[in-house]
C-alpha positions in Angstrom: 0.0 0.0 0.0 1.4 3.4 -0.9 1.1 6.8 0.8 1.8 10.1 -0.8 4.6 12.7 -1.1 4.1 16.4 -1.2 6.9 18.6 -2.4 6.5 21.8 -0.4 8.2 25.1 -0.9 9.0 26.7 2.5 9.7 30.2 1.1 12.9 32.3 1.3 13.3 32.0 5.1 10.9 34.1 7.0 8.3 31.7 8.5 5.4 34.0 7.8 6.0 33.7 4.1 4.9 30.0 4.1 1.6 29.5 2.1 -1.6 28.4 3.9 -1.7 25.2 1.9 1.9 24.3 2.9 1.1 24.9 6.6 -1.9 22.6 6.3 0.3 19.8 4.9 3.0 20.2 7.5 0.3 19.9 10.3 -0.9 16.6 8.7 2.4 15.0 7.9 3.6 11.6 9.1 7.1 12.3 8.0 8.9 15.6 7.1 12.1 15.4 5.0 13.7 18.8 5.3 16.7 20.9 4.1 19.3 23.0 5.9 17.8 26.3 5.1 14.3 25.5 6.3 13.3 27.8 9.2 13.1 25.6 12.3 10.0 27.5 13.4 8.1 25.7 10.6 8.9 22.3 12.1 7.2 23.3 15.3 3.9 23.1 13.5 4.0 19.4 13.0 2.1 16.8 15.0 3.9 15.3 18.0 4.2 11.9 16.4 5.5 13.3 13.1 9.0 11.9 12.2 11.7 14.4 11.1 14.4 13.4 8.6 17.2 15.9 8.0 18.8 15.7 4.6 20.5 19.1 4.5 23.3 20.0 2.1 26.0 22.6 2.6 28.2 24.2 0.0 30.7 21.6 -1.3 29.4 19.1 1.3 26.5 16.8 0.5 26.5 14.1 3.1 23.3 12.6 1.7 23.4 12.3 -2.1 20.3 13.4 -4.1 19.6 9.8 -5.2 19.5 8.7 -1.6 17.1 11.5 -0.7 14.8 10.4 -3.5 14.9 6.8 -2.2 14.0 8.0 1.3 10.9 9.6 -0.1 9.9 6.4 -2.0 10.5 4.1 1.0 8.6 6.3 3.5 5.6 6.7 1.1 5.5 2.9 0.6 4.8 2.6 4.3 1.4 4.3 3.7 2.7 7.6 5.1 2.0 11.3 4.1 5.6 12.4 3.4 6.3 16.2 3.2 9.5 17.1 1.3 10.1 20.5 2.8 12.7 22.6 0.9 13.5 26.3 1.0 12.2 28.6 -1.7 10.2 26.8 -4.4 10.6 23.1 -5.2 10.9 23.8 -9.0 13.2 26.8 -8.9 16.6 25.1 -8.7 15.3 22.9 -5.8 15.6 19.6 -7.6 11.9 19.1 -7.1 11.5 18.1 -10.8 14.1 15.2 -10.3 12.3 14.1 -7.1 8.9 14.2 -8.9 10.3 12.0 -11.8 11.6 9.4 -9.3 8.2 9.3 -7.5 6.4 8.9 -10.9 8.7 6.1 -11.9 8.1 4.3 -8.5 4.3 4.8 -8.9 4.1 7.0 -5.8 1.3 9.7 -5.9 2.7 13.1 -5.3 1.7 16.8 -5.2 3.6 20.1 -5.4 2.9 23.1 -3.2 4.8 26.1 -4.7 6.7 28.4 -2.4 7.9 32.0 -2.6 11.3 31.8 -4.3 14.1 33.7 -2.8 14.8 35.2 -6.2 11.7 37.3 -5.7 10.8 37.2 -2.0 14.4 37.4 -0.7 15.3 40.4 -2.8 12.0 42.1 -1.8 13.2 41.9 1.8 16.4 43.6 0.7 14.5 46.5 -0.9 15.3 45.3 -4.4 12.3 44.7 -6.8 13.1 42.3 -9.7 11.3 44.5 -12.2 10.5 48.2 -12.4 9.0 50.2 -15.3 11.9 52.6 -15.4 14.8 50.2 -15.4 13.9 46.5 -15.8 11.1 45.0 -17.9 12.2 41.4 -17.3 14.1 39.3 -14.8 16.2 36.2 -15.3 16.9 33.6 -12.6 20.1 31.7 -13.2 21.8 28.9 -11.2 25.3 29.7 -10.0 25.8 26.1 -8.9 27.0 24.4 -12.1 27.9 20.8 -12.6 31.6 20.2 -12.1 33.7 20.8 -15.1 31.0 22.5 -17.2 29.7 26.0 -17.8 26.7 25.8 -20.1 25.7 29.5 -19.6 25.6 31.7 -22.7 27.4 34.6 -21.2 27.2 36.7 -24.4 23.4 36.5 -24.3 23.2 37.1 -20.5 25.4 40.2 -20.8 23.2 41.7 -23.5 20.0 41.4 -21.5 18.5 44.6 -20.2 16.6 42.9 -17.5 17.6 42.0 -13.9 20.0 39.0 -13.5 19.6 36.9 -10.4 22.0 34.1 -9.5 21.1 31.5 -6.9 23.6 29.3 -5.1 26.5 31.2 -6.7 28.5 32.7 -3.9 31.6 30.7 -4.7 31.2 31.7 -8.4 30.8 35.5 -7.7 34.2 36.6 -9.1 33.6 34.4 -12.2 30.1 35.8 -12.7 31.3 39.4 -12.6 34.3 38.7 -14.8 32.2 36.9 -17.4 29.5 39.6 -17.6 32.1 42.3 -18.1 34.1 40.3 -20.6 31.0 39.6 -22.7 29.8 43.2 -22.9 28.0 44.2 -19.7 29.0 47.7 -18.5 31.5 47.4 -15.6 29.6 50.1 -13.6 26.4 48.0 -13.7 24.9 48.0 -10.2 25.1 44.7 -8.2 24.2 43.4 -4.8 24.6 40.3 -2.6 22.0 39.4 0.0 23.0 36.9 2.7 20.3 35.0 4.7 17.5 36.9 2.8 14.3 37.6 4.8 15.8 36.4 8.1 16.7 38.7 10.9 20.4 37.9 10.2 20.0 39.3 6.7 23.0 41.4 5.4 23.1 43.2 2.1 26.1 44.6 0.3 25.8 46.8 -2.8 28.3 48.0 -5.5 28.9 47.4 -9.1 30.5 44.5 -11.2 34.0 45.9 -10.5 33.6 46.4 -6.7 31.1 43.9 -5.4 33.6 41.1 -4.9 35.9 43.2 -2.7 32.9 44.5 -0.7 31.6 41.0 -0.1 35.0 39.8 1.1 35.4 42.8 3.4 32.0 42.2 5.0 32.6 38.4 5.1 29.3 37.7 3.4 28.8 34.0 2.7 26.2 31.4 1.7 23.3 31.3 1.5 23.5 34.4 -0.7 21.6 35.9 -3.6 23.5 37.7 -6.3 21.5 40.4 -8.3 22.8 42.5 -11.2 20.9 45.4 -12.7 19.7 49.0 -12.1 17.0 47.8 -9.8 19.7 47.6 -7.1 19.7 51.4 -7.1 16.1 51.5 -5.7 17.2 49.8 -2.5 17.7 53.1 -0.6 14.0 53.9 -1.1 12.5 50.5 -0.8 14.5 48.9 2.0 11.8 48.3 4.6 13.0 45.2 6.4 16.5 46.3 7.5 14.9 49.4 9.0 12.6 47.5 11.3 13.2 48.4 15.0 14.4 45.0 16.1 16.2 44.0 12.9 19.3 41.7 13.5 18.2 41.3 17.2 18.2 37.6 18.1 16.2 36.8 21.2 16.0 33.7 23.2 12.5 33.1 24.5 12.3 30.2 26.9 8.8 28.6 26.8 6.5 28.6 29.8 3.7 26.8 28.0 2.9 25.1 24.7 1.1 26.8 21.9 1.6 30.0 20.0 3.7 32.7 21.6 2.2 36.2 21.3 5.5 37.8 22.4 7.4 35.8 19.8 5.0 37.0 17.1 5.4 40.6 18.1 9.2 40.4 18.1 9.2 38.8 14.7 6.8 41.5 13.3 9.3 44.1 14.4 12.2 42.5 12.5 13.7 40.4 15.3 14.5 36.7 15.2 13.2 34.5 18.1 14.4 31.1 19.2 11.8 29.3 21.4 13.9 27.0 23.6 13.2 24.6 25.1 10.2 23.7 23.1 7.1 22.3 24.8 5.2 19.3 23.3 1.6 18.5 24.2 1.0 14.9 25.3 -2.7 14.1 25.5 -4.0 12.2 28.5 -6.3 9.3 27.8 -8.3 9.0 31.0 -11.6 8.4 29.2 -13.3 7.3 32.5 -12.5 10.7 34.2 -13.7 12.6 31.1 -17.0 10.7 30.9 -17.6 11.2 34.7 -17.0 15.0 34.3 -19.3 15.3 31.3 -22.0 13.3 33.1 -21.9 15.8 35.9 -21.6 19.0 33.8 -25.0 20.4 35.0 -23.6 20.5 38.5 -20.9 23.1 37.6 -21.6 26.8 37.5 -18.2 27.6 35.9 -15.5 26.1 33.8 -12.0 27.7 33.9 -10.0 26.9 30.8 -6.3 27.3 31.6 -5.1 27.2 28.0 -6.1 27.1 24.3 -5.1 23.5 24.2 -7.5 22.7 27.1 -10.3 24.2 25.1 -9.5 22.0 22.0 -9.2 18.8 24.0 -12.3 19.5 26.1 -14.5 20.1 23.0 -13.0 17.0 21.3 -14.0 15.0 24.4 -17.4 16.5 24.3 -18.0 15.5 20.7 -16.6 12.0 21.3 -19.2 11.5 24.0 -21.9 12.4 21.6 -22.5 15.9 23.0 -21.9 19.4 21.7 -21.8 23.0 22.9 -25.4 22.8 24.1 -24.1 20.8 27.1 -22.4 24.1 28.2 -25.6 26.1 28.3 -25.9 28.1 31.6 -22.2 27.4 32.6 -20.0 30.4 33.0 -16.8 30.1 30.9 -13.6 31.7 32.1 -10.6 32.0 29.7 -7.0 32.4 31.0 -5.2 34.4 28.3 -6.2 35.9 25.0 -5.3 32.8 23.0 -7.7 30.8 25.2 -10.5 33.3 24.6 -9.8 33.2 20.8 -9.9 29.4 20.8 -13.3 29.4 22.6 -14.5 31.8 19.9 -13.3 29.3 17.2 -15.7 26.8 18.6 -18.6 29.3 18.7 -18.2 30.0 22.5 -17.8 33.3 24.1 -15.8 33.7 27.3 -17.7 35.3 30.1 -14.5 36.3 31.9 -11.0 36.9 30.6 -8.1 36.5 33.0 -4.8 38.0 31.8 -2.5 35.4 33.3 -2.4 32.0 35.0 -2.0 33.4 38.5 -4.1 32.4 41.4 -4.3 35.9 42.7 -5.3 37.4 39.4 -7.9 34.6 38.8 -9.3 35.1 42.3 -9.6 38.9 41.7 -11.4 38.4 38.4 -13.8 35.7 39.5 -14.3 36.2 43.2 -17.6 38.0 42.7 -19.0 34.9 41.1 -17.8 32.5 43.8 -19.5 31.7 47.0 -19.6 28.8 49.4 -20.8 25.7 47.6 -20.0 27.0 44.1 -18.8 24.2 41.9 -16.1 25.1 39.4 -14.2 22.9 36.9 -10.5 23.6 36.1 -9.5 22.3 32.7 -5.9 22.4 31.6 -2.6 20.6 31.9 -1.9 17.9 34.5 0.4 20.2 36.4 -1.5 23.4 36.4 -5.0 22.1 37.1 -3.8 20.5 40.3 -1.7 23.5 41.2 -4.6 26.0 40.7 -7.1 23.8 42.5 -4.8 23.8 45.5 -4.1 27.6 45.4 -7.7 28.6 44.8 -9.1 26.2 47.4 -11.6 27.7 49.8 -13.1 30.3 47.5 -15.3 27.6 45.9 -15.3 23.8 45.3 -12.8 23.1 42.5 -12.6 19.9 40.5 -9.5 19.3 38.3 -9.8 18.0 34.8 -6.2 17.3 33.5 -6.4 16.9 29.8 -2.7 16.9 28.8 0.8 17.1 30.1 3.5 19.4 28.8 6.9 17.8 27.9 10.0 19.8 27.4 11.8 19.3 24.0 15.4 19.9 23.3 15.8 18.8 19.7 18.9 20.9 19.1 21.7 22.4 21.2 21.3 26.1 21.8 24.3 28.4 21.1 23.9 31.1 23.8 26.6 33.3 22.3 24.4 34.4 19.4 21.6 36.0 21.4 21.3 39.6 22.2 19.0 39.0 25.2 17.0 36.3 27.0 13.3 37.2 27.7 11.7 35.4 30.6 7.9 35.7 30.5 7.3 33.8 33.8 8.9 31.9 36.6 8.2 28.7 34.8 10.1 29.9 31.8 13.2 30.4 34.0 12.8 26.9 35.5 12.3 25.2 32.1 15.4 26.8 30.6 17.7 26.0 33.5 16.5 22.4 33.6 17.8 21.8 30.1 21.1 23.8 30.2 24.4 22.3 31.3 26.3 23.8 34.2 28.6 25.5 31.7 25.7 27.0 29.8 24.0 28.2 33.0 27.3 30.0 33.9 27.2 31.7 30.5 23.8 33.2 31.4 25.5 35.3 34.0 27.1 37.4 31.3 23.9 37.8 29.2 21.1 40.4 29.3 18.3 38.7 31.2 15.0 40.5 30.8 12.1 39.8 33.2 8.4 40.3 32.7 7.8 41.2 36.4 8.7 41.0 40.1 7.7 37.3 40.6 9.8 36.2 37.6 12.7 38.4 38.7 12.6 36.7 42.2 12.9 33.3 40.5 15.8 34.5 38.4 17.7 35.9 41.4 16.9 32.8 43.4 18.9 30.8 40.8 21.9 33.1 41.4 21.4 35.1 38.2 21.1 38.9 37.7 18.1 40.6 36.2 19.3 43.1 33.6 16.0 44.9 33.3 12.4 44.3 34.5 9.3 45.3 32.6 7.2 48.0 34.1 4.0 45.9 33.9 3.7 42.1 33.9 2.5 42.1 30.3 4.1 40.9 27.0 3.7 44.4 25.6 5.7 45.8 28.5 8.5 43.3 27.9 8.5 44.2 24.2 8.9 47.9 25.2 12.1 47.0 27.1 13.5 45.3 24.0 12.7 48.3 21.9 14.3 50.7 24.4 17.4 48.5 24.4 17.5 48.8 20.6 17.1 52.6 20.9 13.6 52.5 19.5 10.1 53.4 20.9 7.0 51.2 21.1 5.0 51.6 17.8 1.6 53.2 18.4 
């Protein structure tokens, strides 16, 4: 029995440039076979049981030959799996997707292609360089700079005569040869040129010059692969169109230890302002399968006056349990719904439910303050969330009402890759739990390294936890909110919070 392979383009690097269809396939995948330049954030979208297979290639170093990669796709699909071949850019723009498709066809394996934003267009856009412009380029030409050994099939005479924009992919080692050949075959030596390293990522660097100066400038700046080479007058528009490199947190790399699973609002805000975020350690959701407890709770739902959902994941698993038991949202009629956090409120809305109360953070004091007016002696409330936090909240809130815990999942720390602390500009701790999680996965040497880093804290409780571990708080946010912590980052970068 055969599965299916989907050749998916991951875009030029920025995670937000992934297409909606590509994201859907990543979330359904049984296996993801991925390249070196794929943004690690995209892999976080996979299911917990999805297998990852790394087949990355580096310049002049291909540890897994292309033929072997193609065989991996065939073998995995023959196990009746949905296999995602995730590659940077677009699969059919020098991504060898055509070769992989031919192999799959020959093996009788069904396959599909999801195009991606090629770096030749998207990457240059992030450098402020349009590939066409009515005043200076009516065409553009994408050329591979990675030629088969011992051959140069490019028609340099024709390329040099073209008025349009020339874009060379995978050609950093060939840059001197590219410039020399274009000049030798008739292109003006003063033709504008640029090289963009790590296009669309926060580590992006761009060097501009002309065909006679660009090589020296690249060497001086130590620009390397992955790099885009662009030749043409469109490069001169960069001063006006360069939006990304002017972002307030551009080239700032922030370590954001996780306190909980799910989407990080703070990470999204940092990324939107041009920064790059590493979420480490990751947190994986492990669903609990106590069907008897779930059935008992659902049978006694009419006895509860309130359900407190501690996370968005708790909402999803609770509704799934409701549906599996043959019930739906009508079973919640008359029950007050409390959401801890905006994401939890949004998740309730996705299921057609409105939160009666929104609590900003998972703090017993804040929850009590928001809900105390609804609690009296004998009030029965249900706490739905993780194994750890439902028990903790039931204990901390005890006395205000009668609380029952419904643990739906446990959170498991993930450390898929070592973390290089030297590359971060700051560490942002969003809670005491985030401090404890990071320290639990770092070696003694790595923990010592933290003492020389800028440690930012979201508030007094988190700061106390940091200091309790023998570390120093560099700065504390004025209010215990993600926006306030973001304001600290912007101040450190010499910027102000956007209105």
